[in-house]
ZAMARGU-4260 file (C-alpha; in steps of 0.2 Angstrom, whole numbers, plus 5000, padded with zeros to 4 digits):
<rodrens>
0) 5693/5447/5524 | 5694/5448/5504 | 5682/5463/5497 | 5667/5455/5487 | 5653/5465/5476
5) 5637/5472/5484 | 5622/5469/5480 | 5605/5469/5487 | 5599/5455/5498 | 5580/5453/5506
10) 5591/5453/5520 | 5596/5471/5526 | 5600/5475/5543 | 5582/5482/5553 | 5586/5498/5564
15) 5583/5491/5583 | 5573/5504/5594 | 5581/5511/5608 | 5575/5502/5624 | 5585/5500/5642
20) 5590/5479/5644 | 5576/5469/5656 | 5586/5468/5672 | 5593/5447/5673 | 5584/5435/5686
25) 5592/5434/5704 | 5606/5422/5702 | 5609/5424/5682 | 5628/5427/5679 | 5634/5442/5671
30) 5634/5442/5649 | 5652/5450/5642 | 5659/5452/5624 | 5673/5460/5616 | 5665/5463/5600
35) 5682/5468/5587 | 5677/5477/5568 | 5693/5483/5556 | 5690/5491/5539 | 5707/5502/5542
40) 5724/5495/5541 | 5741/5499/5542 | 5749/5505/5525 | 5754/5488/5521 | 5737/5479/5523
45) 5722/5482/5513 | 5707/5492/5519 | 5690/5485/5521 | 5674/5492/5518 | 5660/5484/5533
50) 5669/5475/5548 | 5663/5491/5555 | 5648/5490/5554 | 5645/5471/5559 | 5654/5475/5572
55) 5645/5490/5577 | 5629/5480/5573 | 5630/5464/5581 | 5638/5477/5598 | 5620/5486/5594
60) 5608/5466/5597 | 5619/5460/5612 | 5618/5476/5620 | 5602/5482/5614 | 5593/5465/5612
65) 5601/5451/5626 | 5608/5461/5639 | 5627/5460/5638 | 5641/5471/5640 | 5647/5472/5626
70) 5668/5483/5623 | 5670/5488/5607 | 5686/5490/5601 | 5684/5498/5580 | 5701/5502/5569
75) 5714/5510/5576 | 5708/5504/5593 | 5708/5485/5590 | 5728/5485/5592 | 5734/5466/5598
80) 5737/5474/5613 | 5718/5482/5615 | 5712/5465/5611 | 5723/5456/5625 | 5720/5466/5637
85) 5703/5464/5636 | 5704/5445/5637 | 5719/5444/5651 | 5704/5455/5662 | 5692/5444/5660
90) 5702/5429/5666 | 5703/5439/5684 | 5683/5446/5683 | 5673/5434/5674 | 5665/5419/5688
95) 5658/5401/5684 | 5641/5407/5680 | 5647/5420/5666 | 5644/5418/5648 | 5656/5426/5633
100) 5658/5430/5617 | 5672/5434/5605 | 5666/5442/5587 | 5680/5446/5577 | 5678/5456/5558
105) 5694/5460/5549 | 5708/5453/5539 | 5714/5435/5544 | 5728/5425/5538 | 5736/5406/5537
110) 5755/5401/5539 | 5761/5386/5531 | 5776/5376/5538 | 5784/5362/5530 | 5774/5345/5534
115) 5762/5355/5546 | 5742/5359/5544 | 5741/5378/5542 | 5740/5389/5558 | 5723/5406/5555
120) 5730/5420/5564 | 5719/5436/5563 | 5727/5453/5558 | 5724/5468/5570 | 5724/5485/5568
125) 5743/5487/5572 | 5747/5470/5563 | 5764/5471/5553 | 5771/5459/5542 | 5779/5445/5556
130) 5764/5434/5563 | 5773/5440/5580 | 5762/5455/5579 | 5746/5445/5574 | 5732/5434/5585
135) 5735/5417/5585 | 5717/5408/5584 | 5725/5393/5594 | 5729/5406/5608 | 5714/5414/5608
140) 5706/5396/5610 | 5719/5390/5623 | 5714/5408/5630 | 5694/5402/5631 | 5701/5387/5641
145) 5704/5396/5656 | 5691/5408/5656 | 5683/5404/5671 | 5667/5408/5663 | 5654/5392/5660
150) 5652/5396/5643 | 5661/5403/5628 | 5655/5408/5610 | 5671/5413/5599 | 5663/5421/5582
155) 5676/5430/5568 | 5671/5434/5550 | 5689/5434/5545 | 5697/5425/5529 | 5705/5408/5533
160) 5696/5406/5550 | 5693/5386/5548 | 5709/5381/5558 | 5703/5384/5575 | 5689/5369/5573
165) 5706/5360/5572 | 5710/5363/5589 | 5692/5351/5598 | 5698/5340/5604 | 5693/5329/5623
170) 5695/5338/5641 | 5711/5335/5646 | 5717/5331/5663 | 5718/5345/5677 | 5704/5357/5667
175) 5687/5362/5671 | 5673/5349/5665 | 5660/5365/5665 | 5666/5374/5651 | 5658/5374/5636
180) 5667/5381/5619 | 5659/5383/5604 | 5665/5393/5588 | 5658/5400/5573 | 5668/5406/5558
185) 5664/5413/5539 | 5673/5400/5529 | 5686/5387/5530 | 5704/5384/5534 | 5710/5388/5515
190) 5695/5398/5507 | 5693/5417/5510 | 5677/5426/5515 | 5668/5439/5508 | 5666/5457/5516
195) 5652/5465/5507 | 5634/5453/5499 | 5624/5453/5517 | 5614/5471/5507 | 5614/5486/5521
200) 5635/5487/5520 | 5636/5472/5530 | 5648/5455/5523 | 5637/5439/5519 | 5643/5430/5535
205) 5637/5445/5548 | 5621/5448/5540 | 5616/5431/5543 | 5622/5431/5561 | 5612/5446/5564
210) 5595/5436/5554 | 5598/5422/5566 | 5600/5434/5583 | 5585/5443/5577 | 5577/5422/5577
215) 5579/5417/5564 | 5588/5403/5568 | 5576/5401/5583 | 5572/5382/5575 | 5562/5365/5580
220) 5542/5361/5581 | 5540/5371/5594 | 5551/5389/5596 | 5551/5395/5612 | 5561/5415/5608
225) 5578/5411/5613 | 5593/5405/5602 | 5607/5394/5607 | 5625/5394/5602 | 5621/5377/5594
230) 5606/5383/5585 | 5616/5400/5580 | 5630/5390/5571 | 5617/5378/5561 | 5608/5394/5554
235) 5623/5403/5550 | 5631/5385/5539 | 5616/5386/5529 | 5610/5401/5525 | 5627/5409/5520
240) 5632/5397/5505 | 5614/5400/5495 | 5617/5420/5498 | 5635/5421/5494 | 5631/5409/5478
245) 5619/5423/5471 | 5629/5436/5476 | 5644/5431/5467 | 5649/5427/5448 | 5641/5411/5441
250) 5657/5398/5442 | 5662/5405/5459 | 5661/5391/5474 | 5650/5397/5488 | 5658/5404/5505
255) 5652/5390/5517 | 5659/5393/5536 | 5662/5379/5547 | 5657/5379/5567 | 5655/5367/5581
260) 5661/5361/5598 | 5680/5364/5606 | 5676/5359/5620 | 5661/5352/5628 | 5653/5350/5646
265) 5646/5330/5652 | 5629/5340/5652 | 5630/5346/5634 | 5625/5366/5642 | 5625/5380/5629
270) 5625/5398/5627 | 5607/5408/5624 | 5603/5420/5618 | 5588/5426/5626 | 5579/5441/5621
275) 5576/5453/5636 | 5565/5463/5625 | 5548/5460/5611 | 5554/5452/5599 | 5543/5448/5583
280) 5538/5430/5581 | 5551/5418/5573 | 5537/5412/5562 | 5534/5432/5555 | 5551/5436/5553
285) 5558/5418/5540 | 5546/5423/5531 | 5550/5443/5531 | 5567/5440/5525 | 5561/5423/5515
290) 5565/5426/5492 | 5549/5422/5488 | 5537/5439/5486 | 5523/5428/5492 | 5529/5423/5509
295) 5534/5444/5513 | 5518/5449/5508 | 5509/5434/5520 | 5521/5441/5534 | 5521/5461/5531
300) 5500/5459/5533 | 5500/5449/5548 | 5513/5462/5554 | 5495/5475/5553 | 5488/5463/5567
305) 5503/5471/5584 | 5495/5486/5583 | 5498/5493/5602 | 5506/5480/5603 | 5525/5483/5611
310) 5533/5476/5594 | 5527/5488/5583 | 5539/5500/5584 | 5547/5483/5577 | 5535/5480/5565
315) 5536/5495/5556 | 5554/5494/5555 | 5551/5479/5545 | 5539/5485/5534 | 5551/5501/5532
320) 5563/5489/5525 | 5554/5480/5513 | 5549/5498/5505 | 5564/5502/5502 | 5571/5487/5497
325) 5557/5487/5484 | 5562/5506/5478 | 5583/5500/5481 | 5580/5485/5468 | 5569/5495/5457
330) 5582/5511/5453 | 5596/5495/5452 | 5582/5488/5437 | 5581/5506/5427 | 5574/5503/5411
335) 5585/5520/5408 | 5593/5538/5414 | 5582/5541/5433 | 5567/5529/5425 | 5567/5514/5440
340) 5558/5500/5431 | 5542/5497/5436 | 5534/5482/5449 | 5531/5465/5446 | 5515/5461/5451
345) 5521/5451/5467 | 5531/5466/5469 | 5515/5478/5466 | 5506/5465/5479 | 5518/5465/5491
350) 5521/5485/5491 | 5503/5489/5494 | 5504/5473/5510 | 5516/5484/5517 | 5508/5502/5513
355) 5491/5494/5520 | 5503/5484/5537 | 5509/5504/5540 | 5490/5511/5540 | 5485/5501/5555
360) 5501/5501/5567 | 5498/5516/5569 | 5518/5523/5570 | 5525/5539/5566 | 5541/5529/5557
365) 5526/5525/5543 | 5525/5544/5535 | 5539/5546/5524 | 5540/5528/5518 | 5522/5531/5513
370) 5522/5549/5505 | 5537/5541/5495 | 5527/5529/5490 | 5512/5541/5485 | 5521/5549/5474
375) 5532/5535/5466 | 5519/5538/5447 | 5525/5520/5439 | 5515/5511/5430 | 5509/5496/5443
380) 5514/5506/5460 | 5502/5504/5473 | 5498/5520/5474 | 5479/5518/5479 | 5485/5508/5494
385) 5497/5519/5498 | 5483/5535/5499 | 5471/5524/5511 | 5485/5521/5520 | 5491/5537/5524
390) 5471/5540/5530 | 5473/5526/5541 | 5489/5531/5549 | 5483/5548/5552 | 5468/5539/5564
395) 5479/5523/5569 | 5495/5536/5572 | 5483/5548/5583 | 5477/5534/5594 | 5493/5525/5598
400) 5504/5544/5601 | 5493/5558/5604 | 5504/5568/5608 | 5517/5567/5593 | 5514/5568/5572
405) 5502/5582/5573 | 5513/5588/5561 | 5514/5572/5551 | 5495/5572/5551 | 5495/5586/5545
410) 5504/5586/5531 | 5496/5568/5527 | 5477/5576/5525 | 5483/5588/5514 | 5491/5579/5505
415) 5476/5569/5501 | 5464/5582/5499 | 5475/5589/5483 | 5473/5571/5478 | 5455/5578/5474
420) 5460/5596/5464 | 5458/5604/5481 | 5471/5615/5487 | 5476/5618/5506 | 5469/5633/5513
425) 5489/5637/5521 | 5503/5626/5517 | 5504/5612/5528 | 5518/5614/5544 | 5536/5605/5540
430) 5543/5599/5553 | 5563/5603/5557 | 5574/5590/5548 | 5576/5583/5530 | 5564/5589/5515
435) 5548/5580/5515 | 5543/5569/5503 | 5535/5579/5486 | 5518/5581/5489 | 5505/5570/5477
440) 5495/5580/5464 | 5478/5580/5457 | 5476/5564/5449 | 5466/5561/5437 | 5466/5541/5442
445) 5450/5539/5448 | 5454/5522/5460 | 5467/5533/5466 | 5454/5545/5471 | 5444/5533/5480
450) 5458/5528/5489 | 5460/5547/5494 | 5441/5548/5499 | 5442/5531/5508 | 5459/5538/5520
455) 5448/5552/5523 | 5435/5540/5528 | 5448/5534/5543 | 5447/5553/5549 | 5429/5558/5552
460) 5438/5575/5561 | 5442/5580/5544 | 5425/5582/5538 | 5423/5601/5545 | 5437/5607/5536
465) 5430/5600/5521 | 5414/5606/5523 | 5420/5624/5524 | 5430/5622/5510 | 5415/5615/5501
470) 5404/5630/5506 | 5416/5646/5506 | 5433/5640/5497 | 5449/5645/5498 | 5454/5661/5510
475) 5452/5675/5494 | 5468/5684/5498 | 5477/5666/5497 | 5467/5660/5481 | 5456/5673/5474
480) 5447/5659/5460 | 5436/5650/5468 | 5434/5632/5471 | 5433/5620/5454 | 5416/5612/5452
485) 5425/5594/5452 | 5434/5602/5467 | 5417/5603/5473 | 5411/5589/5466 | 5424/5577/5475
490) 5425/5588/5489 | 5405/5581/5491 | 5409/5566/5486 | 5421/5562/5500 | 5411/5573/5512
495) 5396/5557/5505 | 5410/5541/5510 | 5419/5550/5526 | 5398/5550/5533 | 5392/5534/5525
500) 5409/5527/5535 | 5405/5533/5551 | 5385/5536/5554 | 5383/5538/5572 | 5398/5551/5576
505) 5392/5568/5575 | 5409/5575/5569 | 5408/5566/5553 | 5392/5573/5549 | 5392/5593/5548
510) 5380/5605/5544 | 5379/5612/5528 | 5369/5622/5516 | 5354/5615/5508 | 5360/5615/5489
515) 5376/5606/5496 | 5366/5593/5506 | 5357/5588/5496 | 5371/5585/5484 | 5380/5574/5497
520) 5364/5565/5500 | 5366/5560/5482 | 5384/5554/5481 | 5382/5544/5498 | 5364/5537/5490
525) 5374/5532/5476 | 5388/5525/5486 | 5375/5514/5496 | 5364/5507/5480 | 5378/5505/5464
530) 5383/5488/5473 | 5367/5481/5472 | 5359/5493/5459 | 5357/5481/5447 | 5349/5468/5462
535) 5337/5482/5464 | 5331/5488/5450 | 5329/5469/5445 | 5319/5463/5459 | 5309/5480/5455
540) 5303/5472/5440 | 5301/5457/5445 | 5289/5464/5459 | 5283/5478/5447 | 5279/5462/5432
545) 5268/5452/5443 | 5259/5463/5452 | 5252/5467/5434 | 5249/5453/5428 | 5238/5449/5443
550) 5229/5466/5440 | 5226/5463/5426 | 5219/5446/5423 | 5209/5449/5440 | 5200/5464/5428
555) 5201/5452/5415 | 5192/5438/5424 | 5180/5451/5431 | 5175/5457/5418 | 5174/5442/5408
560) 5162/5436/5422 | 5150/5453/5425 | 5146/5457/5405 | 5138/5448/5392 | 5154/5441/5379
565) 5148/5459/5367 | 5151/5471/5380 | 5168/5463/5390 | 5176/5462/5372 | 5172/5480/5374
570) 5179/5483/5390 | 5190/5469/5391 | 5206/5483/5384 | 5203/5495/5396 | 5202/5483/5411
575) 5221/5476/5408 | 5225/5493/5402 | 5218/5499/5423 | 5225/5485/5428 | 5244/5483/5418
580) 5248/5502/5422 | 5247/5505/5439 | 5253/5486/5445 | 5269/5488/5436 | 5274/5507/5442
585) 5263/5502/5460 | 5274/5486/5462 | 5289/5494/5452 | 5290/5511/5463 | 5282/5503/5480
590) 5303/5493/5478 | 5313/5504/5474 | 5308/5523/5481 | 5310/5516/5500 | 5328/5509/5496
595) 5332/5526/5489 | 5326/5537/5501 | 5333/5526/5514 | 5352/5526/5503 | 5350/5545/5502
600) 5349/5546/5522 | 5362/5544/5540 | 5354/5531/5547 | 5345/5522/5534 | 5331/5523/5547
605) 5312/5516/5545 | 5307/5535/5543 | 5318/5537/5529 | 5311/5523/5521 | 5292/5530/5525
610) 5296/5548/5518 | 5299/5534/5501 | 5285/5525/5503 | 5273/5541/5504 | 5284/5544/5488
615) 5279/5533/5481 | 5262/5531/5484 | 5262/5548/5474 | 5268/5536/5460 | 5253/5524/5463
620) 5241/5537/5463 | 5244/5540/5447 | 5245/5525/5440 | 5227/5523/5449 | 5225/5540/5440
625) 5232/5541/5422 | 5222/5524/5414 | 5204/5531/5420 | 5208/5549/5414 | 5217/5544/5398
630) 5201/5533/5393 | 5189/5543/5400 | 5181/5532/5415 | 5171/5541/5427 | 5152/5544/5433
635) 5145/5551/5416 | 5138/5570/5421 | 5120/5564/5414 | 5117/5553/5430 | 5121/5567/5441
640) 5141/5566/5442 | 5152/5580/5440 | 5161/5587/5424 | 5176/5577/5424 | 5175/5563/5433
645) 5188/5553/5429 | 5198/5566/5443 | 5189/5556/5457 | 5200/5545/5454 | 5215/5550/5459
650) 5210/5553/5475 | 5209/5534/5483 | 5227/5533/5474 | 5232/5547/5484 | 5226/5536/5500
655) 5229/5519/5496 | 5246/5523/5486 | 5256/5529/5502 | 5249/5517/5512 | 5254/5502/5503
660) 5271/5514/5503 | 5275/5518/5521 | 5272/5499/5525 | 5284/5493/5510 | 5296/5507/5516
665) 5296/5500/5535 | 5292/5482/5539 | 5291/5475/5523 | 5309/5463/5520 | 5320/5465/5507
670) 5338/5466/5501 | 5349/5477/5514 | 5335/5483/5521 | 5337/5478/5541 | 5316/5483/5548
675) 5307/5473/5540 | 5295/5462/5548 | 5289/5443/5544 | 5272/5450/5550 | 5274/5464/5535
680) 5268/5452/5522 | 5251/5449/5528 | 5251/5467/5532 | 5252/5472/5515 | 5239/5462/5509
685) 5227/5467/5523 | 5227/5486/5517 | 5228/5482/5497 | 5210/5473/5500 | 5206/5489/5513
690) 5213/5501/5499 | 5208/5495/5486 | 5190/5490/5488 | 5184/5502/5501 | 5196/5519/5498
695) 5196/5519/5478 | 5178/5515/5479 | 5171/5528/5489 | 5167/5544/5478 | 5161/5538/5462
700) 5150/5527/5472 | 5143/5540/5485 | 5142/5551/5473 | 5133/5540/5461 | 5126/5532/5479
705) 5119/5516/5469 | 5120/5502/5478 | 5121/5488/5464 | 5136/5495/5459 | 5143/5499/5475
710) 5140/5481/5480 | 5152/5475/5462 | 5165/5487/5462 | 5168/5482/5480 | 5169/5466/5477
715) 5179/5470/5457 | 5191/5480/5468 | 5192/5470/5483 | 5197/5452/5473 | 5208/5465/5462
720) 5218/5471/5480 | 5219/5454/5484 | 5229/5449/5470 | 5240/5464/5471 | 5244/5460/5491
725) 5248/5444/5485 | 5256/5447/5469 | 5269/5458/5478 | 5267/5448/5495 | 5274/5433/5486
730) 5288/5439/5475 | 5296/5453/5486 | 5313/5448/5488 | 5317/5444/5505 | 5339/5439/5504
735) 5345/5446/5517 | 5363/5458/5514 | 5376/5465/5523 | 5378/5483/5524 | 5393/5492/5517
740) 5393/5505/5533 | 5402/5506/5545 | 5393/5514/5560 | 5408/5516/5571 | 5422/5529/5574
745) 5438/5519/5570 | 5452/5525/5583 | 5463/5510/5581 | 5465/5496/5564
</rodrens>
């Protein structure tokens, strides 16, 4: 096996989780394997770098994933005598229903005699210069024919091993007809093969072999979860050429594995690698190992759906692998000493997808990679995605592993709080072992701070601790300086985000002092109204303008009808002013203030809308009073009215305004308002008529006692109330919007 350049690959091996292989079905045969890997040779042979790693990885796959009983022979233990001892032992211990696999990773050579084809040999650890100390491929194939096992597979990752394919022939007379022997070799009989190129300290051939065993070789329109020897051979022979080509210098021939059948049986039965434990679907695996970042990103996002599944640890390991590869590629493409290259947009999207899925899976192995990604300050690094995913991982891991990972969760929370500019009240507990990733510090990046708050919102149980820091600040003995004002603002905003996401969770709503509570309300209202603030202001302006126009035109028309032209010209400006200003302010206040007060409350209930309606009523009252006060319209003192009679207009306003406001804030439909009712608009019209005509005229009419004036005023203001109510009801926006609040406590993805 020739050494080759070591280059990064999207196919870095994924460590397997330690699980006990499932018991084989009743009546199934045993599965045995001999796995040989030799890096260290006698002095007269060049040592290799990755053959031992290849053998160890294959042993782990066969044992952990497929239930094989593996005999590993590594380095100096892999002598010719030891290898033949195992193979000869199979002849006596195996039964016809058993399966046998031989994997060899090490040096290979060939000897060409005059007029004959090359003969291939494998070099054991104690190989000398003479072929009699080597392992003949012909002898290995001949020995395989004598094994009792029905299915035998030979896998040779060595140079010049392709001569074994010429040993295929028909079943000889007297030999069994129930045996199938297949072989897969790393190259042709005249081809040296790479010792590296597979990433993760593997040869390119063994890397492809491991990928195939992991499920990528499970081909066909309907993958069955198992990999047959035929599928494995087809996959490896297709993958290695292009992988070796991109990992070698231009012009170097691609490595071309060969494989096939040494001996077949009539029913064409095949050795099949059937997983004995859960594994990731082949469709996702293919995309995870695709050279296209978009394919890997799509697969990374699919892995988030495996929360709580038996394959969640495998999914987390694949995501960690993708993050580590991104880091390795950035370091390989550094723009200077210690300056990794910034990620490209496609790589940023891939890293963000990996971070989001790690947060959703809830596996403790995701904390370290997310903290490292959060500390990556390169331009374009997906730190916001890592921050939110870190908070989500705290929540999901608490549900998936409540008895483990408390230190990691505490460190993650302190890191997120630190991004807001708040120092921890106590040092974050550190677990024994390797040093933790560098902690993130307060960031001037608003997007990163927003992501940190979104991450904390996944953990409502952190709200009491944040409230304690907001109200009391750090302990005096540890932090003598008071909490800075920017940090207080960020904490109040974080509490608003947590409360908005966990409306019905009392833990997310700790009690605060009055000032801090109002600050939280302010941030809560700002966040709830921000997505639709422009629409609310626009709708409020339309409603106000409609109400103003309706009242002004109504009162102007009444003035023109009820008075002589000369008097009408004198009263017209006043009539327009008396109608336009109340209509404008009333319409805008009735639409906007209930929305604002509701957004500032926890549950956005009808009661909070009613409070906003009362506030809007005060605006309506002022709007009805100001024009009369400004124009001096009232009851003259010489007619028995008290001085400053224009103040009387404030009284009916205080009755009409709150009545209309309560209706507008409780039952009138509006965007983003779940309490609207279809009968809210007619009710508003009726109350407008009643309050404008009855309440508005009650005080002046009772004081003057003039029946004619009472009837005239009642008619005028009844018509005005009707126009005002119809304008509001007809132009009141009723398009539904989806609330951004999530009134549930998160315990999973």
